[in-house]
C-alpha positions in Angstrom: 265.6 15.8 -36.4 264.8 17.1 -32.8 264.6 21.0 -32.3 267.4 22.5 -29.6 265.8 23.4 -26.4 265.9 27.1 -25.8 267.4 28.2 -22.8 264.0 28.9 -21.6 263.5 25.3 -22.1 266.6 24.0 -20.6 265.8 25.9 -17.1 262.5 24.8 -17.3 263.8 21.4 -17.7 266.4 21.8 -14.6 263.4 23.3 -12.7 260.8 20.5 -13.1 263.8 17.7 -12.4 264.6 19.3 -8.8 260.9 19.7 -8.0 260.0 16.5 -9.2 262.6 15.0 -6.5 260.8 16.6 -3.7 262.6 19.7 -4.2 266.1 18.6 -3.3 268.0 16.4 -5.7 271.9 15.7 -6.0 274.1 17.3 -9.0 274.3 14.0 -10.5 270.4 13.0 -10.8 270.3 16.8 -12.5 272.7 15.6 -15.0 271.0 12.9 -16.3 267.5 13.7 -16.0 267.9 17.2 -17.9 270.1 15.4 -20.3 273.3 18.0 -20.5 276.4 17.7 -20.3 278.5 18.2 -17.0 279.6 21.8 -17.9 276.3 23.4 -19.5 275.0 22.2 -15.9 277.3 23.9 -13.9 276.5 27.0 -16.1 272.6 26.8 -15.8 273.3 26.1 -11.9 275.4 28.6 -11.0 273.0 30.9 -12.9 270.2 29.5 -11.2 271.5 29.9 -7.7 272.7 33.7 -8.2 268.9 34.5 -9.9 267.7 32.9 -6.3 265.8 30.0 -8.1 267.6 27.1 -6.6 269.7 27.0 -3.5 273.1 24.8 -2.8 273.2 22.8 0.3 276.4 21.4 1.2 277.1 18.7 4.0 280.6 17.1 4.3 279.4 14.4 2.3 277.5 15.6 -0.3 276.0 18.6 -2.4 272.2 18.8 -3.4 269.8 21.5 -4.5 266.7 23.1 -3.8 264.3 24.7 -5.7 262.8 28.2 -4.0 259.6 29.7 -4.2 261.0 32.0 -6.9 262.0 28.6 -9.1 258.5 27.7 -8.3 256.8 31.1 -9.2 259.0 30.2 -12.6 257.9 27.1 -13.6 254.3 28.2 -12.8 254.3 31.4 -15.1 256.2 29.3 -18.2 253.5 26.4 -18.0 250.9 29.8 -18.3 252.8 31.4 -21.4 253.1 28.0 -22.8 249.6 27.1 -22.5 248.6 30.7 -23.9 250.8 30.1 -27.2 249.7 26.5 -27.8 246.1 27.9 -27.4 246.8 30.1 -30.8 249.0 27.4 -31.9 252.3 29.5 -31.5 254.1 26.5 -30.1 
């Protein structure tokens, strides 16, 4: 049985998805690639925008999201912590 992802893992997944698309992505791609329901995705994106990890870019035709420097810093720190815990078998 698969273990549920933690809140921090979901945030990492969303930011990784945005980063993997050259730092700019449409919401539907986030939805599919991060494996979240629409409601959960909206909730997480709202939080990430408030905390300035992501910015929303609206045009007359569509809406996209971009990762900020703060979002990239989160990913770097998450990776360090993950490697640290893995090195001690605490994953």
